C-alpha positions in Angstrom: 0.0 0.0 0.0 1.1 3.6 -0.7 0.7 5.9 2.4 0.6 9.7 2.5 1.6 11.3 5.8 0.7 15.0 6.4 3.0 17.3 8.4 6.6 18.5 8.8 7.6 18.2 12.4 9.3 15.8 14.8 6.1 13.9 15.3 5.9 13.3 11.5 9.5 12.2 11.3 8.8 9.7 14.2 5.7 8.5 12.4 7.5 8.2 9.1 10.4 6.3 10.7 8.0 3.8 12.2 5.6 3.5 9.1 8.6 3.0 6.8 9.6 -0.2 8.8 6.3 -1.9 7.9 6.4 -4.6 5.2 2.9 -3.5 4.3 4.2 -0.2 2.8 5.3 0.1 -0.8 5.8 3.9 -1.0 5.6 6.5 1.8 4.9 10.1 0.8 5.2 13.0 3.3 3.5 16.4 2.7 5.5 18.6 3.0 8.0 16.8 5.3 11.4 17.9 6.4 15.0 16.8 5.8 14.6 13.8 8.1 11.4 12.5 6.6 13.1 12.8 3.2 15.4 9.9 4.3 12.5 7.6 5.2 10.1 8.4 2.3 9.4 10.9 -0.5 8.8 14.5 0.5 6.1 16.3 -1.6 6.0 20.1 -1.6 2.3 20.7 -0.9 0.8 22.7 1.9 -0.9 20.6 4.6 -4.1 22.5 4.2 -4.2 22.4 0.4 -6.8 19.6 0.3 -7.4 19.9 -3.4 -3.7 19.3 -4.3 -3.4 16.6 -1.6 -6.5 14.8 -3.1 -5.1 15.1 -6.6 -1.7 13.8 -5.6 -3.3 10.8 -3.7 -5.3 9.8 -6.8 -2.4 10.1 -9.2 -0.1 8.1 -6.9 -2.6 5.4 -5.9 -2.5 6.3 -2.2 -4.5 3.9 0.0 -4.2 5.7 3.3 -3.7 9.3 4.5 -2.3 9.7 8.0 -2.8 13.2 9.3 0.0 14.4 11.8 -1.0 17.9 12.9 -4.3 19.2 14.2 -4.8 22.1 11.7 -5.8 20.0 8.6 -8.2 17.9 10.9 -9.9 21.0 12.4 -10.2 22.4 8.8 -11.9 19.2 7.7 -9.5 17.2 5.6 -11.3 13.9 6.5 -14.7 15.4 5.5 -13.2 16.7 2.2 -12.1 13.1 1.3 -15.5 11.6 2.3 -17.4 14.2 0.2 -15.5 13.3 -3.0 -16.7 10.3 -5.0 -13.1 9.8 -6.2 -11.5 10.1 -2.8 -14.0 8.6 -0.4 -12.5 5.1 -0.4 -9.1 6.3 0.7 -8.7 5.7 4.4 -8.0 8.9 6.4 -6.5 8.4 9.9 -7.7 11.3 11.9 -11.2 12.5 13.0 -13.7 14.4 10.9 -14.2 18.1 11.6 -16.8 17.5 14.3 -14.6 15.1 16.3 -11.6 17.5 15.8 -13.5 20.1 17.7 -12.3 18.4 20.9 -9.0 20.2 20.1 -10.3 22.9 17.9 -12.5 24.5 20.6 -11.7 24.5 24.3 -15.3 25.4 25.0 -16.6 22.5 23.0 -14.2 20.1 24.9 -15.3 21.4 28.3 -19.0 21.1 27.5 -18.3 17.5 26.2 -16.5 16.6 29.5 -19.1 18.1 31.7 -21.9 16.4 29.7 -20.2 13.0 30.1 -19.0 13.3 33.6 -15.3 13.3 32.7 -13.2 14.8 35.5 -11.9 18.3 34.6 -11.4 21.7 36.2 -14.4 24.1 36.8 -14.6 26.7 34.0 -16.5 29.5 32.4 -16.5 30.5 28.7 -16.4 34.3 28.1 -16.9 36.4 25.0 -16.7 40.2 24.5 -20.3 40.6 25.7 -19.8 38.8 29.0 -16.5 40.2 30.3 -18.1 41.2 33.6 -19.2 37.6 34.2 -15.6 36.6 33.5 -14.3 39.0 36.1 -16.8 37.8 38.6 -15.8 34.2 38.0 -12.1 35.1 38.4 -12.9 36.6 41.8 -14.3 33.2 42.8 -11.0 31.5 42.0 -7.7 31.4 43.8 -4.4 32.2 42.0 -2.9 31.2 39.7 -5.5 32.0 37.1 -5.8 30.0 33.8 -7.0 31.7 30.6 -7.3 29.7 27.4 -8.0 30.9 23.9 -10.9 28.8 22.7 -9.5 28.1 19.2 -6.1 26.9 17.9 -3.3 29.3 18.7 -0.3 27.3 17.7 0.3 26.1 21.3 0.5 29.7 22.6 -3.1 30.4 23.6 -2.8 29.3 27.3 -1.8 31.8 30.0 -1.2 31.0 33.7 -1.2 34.2 35.7 -0.4 34.8 39.4 -2.2 38.1 40.0 -5.9 39.0 39.7 -5.1 42.3 38.1 -2.9 40.6 35.4 -5.7 38.0 34.8 -8.3 40.8 34.3 -6.0 42.7 31.9 -5.1 39.6 29.9 -8.7 38.5 29.6 -9.6 41.8 28.0 -6.5 41.7 25.8 -7.4 38.2 24.5 -10.9 39.2 23.8 -9.6 42.2 21.9 -7.5 40.0 19.6 -4.2 39.1 21.3 -4.5 35.6 19.8 -6.6 36.7 16.7 -9.8 34.8 16.1 -8.7 32.0 18.4 -9.4 34.3 21.4 -12.9 35.5 20.4 -14.0 33.2 23.2 -11.8 32.7 26.3 -12.2 29.8 28.7 -11.3 30.7 32.3 -10.4 27.6 34.3 -9.8 26.7 37.9 -6.1 25.9 38.3 -5.4 22.3 39.0 -2.3 21.7 41.2 -0.4 18.5 40.3 1.9 16.8 37.9 1.2 16.8 34.2 1.4 13.8 31.9 0.1 12.7 28.5 -1.8 9.5 27.7 -2.5 8.4 24.2 -4.9 6.0 22.5 -5.6 5.0 18.9 -9.3 4.2 18.3 -11.6 3.1 15.5 -14.5 4.7 17.3 -15.6 1.5 19.1 -12.5 0.0 20.6 -9.1 1.5 21.4 -5.6 0.5 22.1 -3.6 2.2 24.8 -0.2 3.6 23.7 2.7 4.3 26.1 2.2 7.4 28.2 4.7 10.3 28.3 5.6 13.4 30.2 6.9 16.5 28.3 8.6 19.6 29.4 7.1 22.8 28.0 9.0 25.6 29.6 12.1 26.9 27.7 14.3 27.3 30.8 15.8 24.8 33.2 13.8 24.2 36.4 10.6 24.7 34.3 11.1 28.4 34.0 10.6 30.9 31.2 8.1 30.9 28.4 6.0 28.0 27.2 7.2 26.2 24.1 5.9 23.4 21.9 8.0 21.1 24.2 11.7 20.9 25.1 11.9 17.1 25.8 9.9 14.1 26.9 10.2 10.8 28.8 8.3 7.5 28.6 7.3 5.6 30.7 6.3 8.0 33.5 7.2 6.6 36.9 4.2 8.0 38.8 1.7 6.6 36.3 1.7 3.0 37.5 -1.0 0.4 36.6 -3.5 1.6 39.3 -3.3 5.2 38.1 -3.6 4.2 34.4 -6.6 2.0 35.4 -8.3 5.1 36.8 -7.5 7.0 33.6 -9.1 4.2 31.5 -12.2 3.9 33.7 -12.9 7.6 34.4 -11.5 9.3 31.2 -10.7 7.1 28.2 -13.8 4.8 28.2 -16.3 7.7 28.9 -14.7 9.7 26.1 -15.1 6.9 23.5 -18.6 6.3 24.8 -19.4 10.0 24.9 -18.4 10.4 21.2 -20.7 7.5 20.3 -23.6 8.9 22.4 -23.2 12.3 20.7 -23.2 10.7 17.2 -19.6 11.8 16.5 -17.7 9.2 14.4 -14.1 9.2 15.4 -11.1 7.3 14.1 -7.5 8.1 14.8 -5.4 9.2 17.8 -6.7 10.9 21.0 -4.1 12.6 23.2 -5.3 13.1 26.8 -3.4 16.0 28.5 -3.8 15.1 32.1 -3.0 16.4 35.6 -2.3 13.9 38.4 -3.7 15.7 41.5 -2.8 13.5 44.5 -3.2 10.3 42.5 -6.5 11.4 40.9 -6.5 12.1 37.1 -8.1 15.2 35.6 -8.3 16.2 31.9 -6.6 19.5 31.1 -7.1 19.2 27.4 -7.8 16.9 24.5 -5.7 16.8 21.4 -6.9 14.9 18.3 -3.4 13.7 17.1 -0.2 12.5 18.6 1.9 14.9 20.7 5.2 16.5 19.8 7.8 15.8 21.3 5.9 13.0 23.0 5.8 11.0 19.7 9.6 10.9 19.7 9.5 8.8 22.9 6.1 7.0 22.5 6.5 5.7 18.9 10.0 4.2 19.5 8.4 2.2 22.4 5.9 0.5 20.1 7.2 -2.8 18.9 4.1 -3.8 16.8 3.7 -2.9 13.1 2.1 0.5 13.3 0.5 0.1 9.9 -1.3 -2.9 11.1 -2.9 -0.8 13.9 -3.7 2.0 11.4 -5.4 -0.6 9.1 -7.4 -1.7 12.2 -8.6 1.9 12.6 -9.5 2.2 8.9 -11.3 -1.2 8.7 -13.0 -0.8 12.1 -11.5 -4.0 13.5 -8.9 -2.6 15.8 -10.1 -4.8 18.6 -8.6 -7.8 16.8 -5.2 -6.2 16.6 -2.4 -6.7 19.1 -0.1 -3.9 20.4 3.3 -4.7 21.8 5.5 -2.2 23.6 9.0 -2.3 25.0 9.7 -2.0 28.7 12.7 0.1 28.0 12.7 3.8 28.8 12.9 6.3 25.9 13.8 9.9 26.5 14.2 12.8 24.0 15.9 16.2 24.2 14.9 19.0 21.8 17.6 21.2 20.2 16.2 24.6 19.5 17.2 27.8 17.7 18.6 30.6 19.7 15.8 33.0 20.7 13.0 30.4 20.5 10.1 30.6 21.4 10.6 34.3 20.4 12.3 35.5 17.3 15.0 33.2 15.8 17.0 32.9 12.6 16.5 30.1 10.0 18.9 28.7 7.4 21.8 28.0 9.8 24.0 25.1 8.9 23.7 22.0 11.2 26.9 19.9 11.7 27.9 16.5 13.1 24.6 14.7 12.9 26.4 11.7 11.3 28.8 11.5 14.2 26.0 10.6 16.7 25.5 7.0 17.9 23.2 5.0 20.2 20.3 7.4 19.5 17.7 8.3 17.0 17.8 11.9 15.7 14.3 13.0 14.7 14.1 16.2 12.5 11.6 18.9 13.4 12.5 22.2 11.8 15.1 21.3 9.1 15.5 21.4 5.4 18.2 20.8 2.8 19.8 23.9 1.2 21.7 22.4 -1.7 23.8 19.7 0.0 23.7 21.4 3.4 21.3 20.6 6.2 20.0 23.8 7.7 17.6 25.0 10.4 14.1 25.8 9.3 12.2 26.3 12.6 12.3 27.0 16.3 12.5 23.4 17.4 15.1 21.9 15.1 16.1 18.4 16.2 14.9 15.9 18.8 17.6 13.4 20.1 15.9 10.2 21.4 17.5 7.3 23.1 16.6 4.0 24.8 17.8 2.9 28.2 17.1 0.6 31.1 16.0 3.6 33.0 15.6 7.4 32.6 19.2 8.1 33.7 20.7 5.7 31.1 18.5 7.0 28.3 19.1 10.7 29.1 22.9 10.1 29.4 22.8 8.9 25.7 20.6 11.9 24.7 22.9 14.4 26.3 26.1 12.8 24.9 24.7 13.0 21.4 23.2 16.5 21.9 26.7 17.8 22.7 28.0 16.3 19.4 25.5 18.1 17.1 26.1 21.8 16.6 24.6 24.8 14.9 25.0 28.5 15.7 23.1 29.6 18.9 21.8 26.1 19.5 20.2 25.6 22.9 18.8 22.7 24.8 17.6 22.1 28.4 20.1 20.1 30.4 17.5 19.0 33.1 14.9 16.9 31.2 13.6 14.3 33.6 15.0 16.1 36.6 11.8 15.9 38.6 11.4 12.1 38.2 
């Protein structure tokens, strides 16, 4: 089968790396991909939201399955586009339709869904320009820190955690006045949950699901979890505090009610669900849903899957996932993200990357890279993700850091304390 993978980040390189290992794959195309995915398949220069060109390419190249990496094409309705076309409708699309993608596309939709189906989450209130005073009244009921979330997609930057009431009031007004563009037309104010974050993932055909390895990522740019939020500076899997009894609570209280809730609401769903969770004294709460795999979590979760991932994807497409087996390794996998100087603020692109070929005992996943002639150069804020296996976190991280020190590009930065809190 020919498979087309959509996306260009570290998550997509990890998916491409795993998909390309399957004997079921003849050709793997990546739209638009990066320098790393170009080594595992064929990069195709089409924008991820140009559905017409993607559809045309899929037909011309006898693509049997489209795997959607990022959230944006899902929220914009790529799955619906394929289903609506007589020529494309028989091509399997892995990723939810537009309505299911609203779990990530709208924080308000997700909160309503959780409350409707009794899924544990923080108290909240959704506020628009006409209800600012209600928002300020609700903020007064809460204790700091205050959590403000832009309702729509804001490229991972639409969540603010603020320590003072005055700051929260000011930022609420700024968001409603366009700080995050259309994404902030509605703002969700949430009660702050105190605990430790982790990410749990499933793949589902809408009826059954398979649990994937869990992970913990590190979002702050600075060591000791300081500084601005980023798309993620590193990740570890497994997560020591997420033992079998905790994961059982997650399945019973969160995963199963989510799958059943989608069915009750008449929302067909096939693909990945990413549960962003908070462990509050041993009790799991949902902070957010994502409708795809995480990044950089994919760079530790996918290497822990021993099974043929294409077999699982076929189970989703053919609605027989329950009959498939998933095998994972007990090894720990960690990843450390190498980023451009200045990220997550302004940074330069097009800087030469050196010494990748000198690394060993690791997998280097590309995130923001491209080829400029014969030279590998930076093409984003998060540039490379160095993943490694180990018997424990310490051993895996040692390999990550040894190899991160070998790679170099001007103004390169990485956190030296990933996994420090475990």
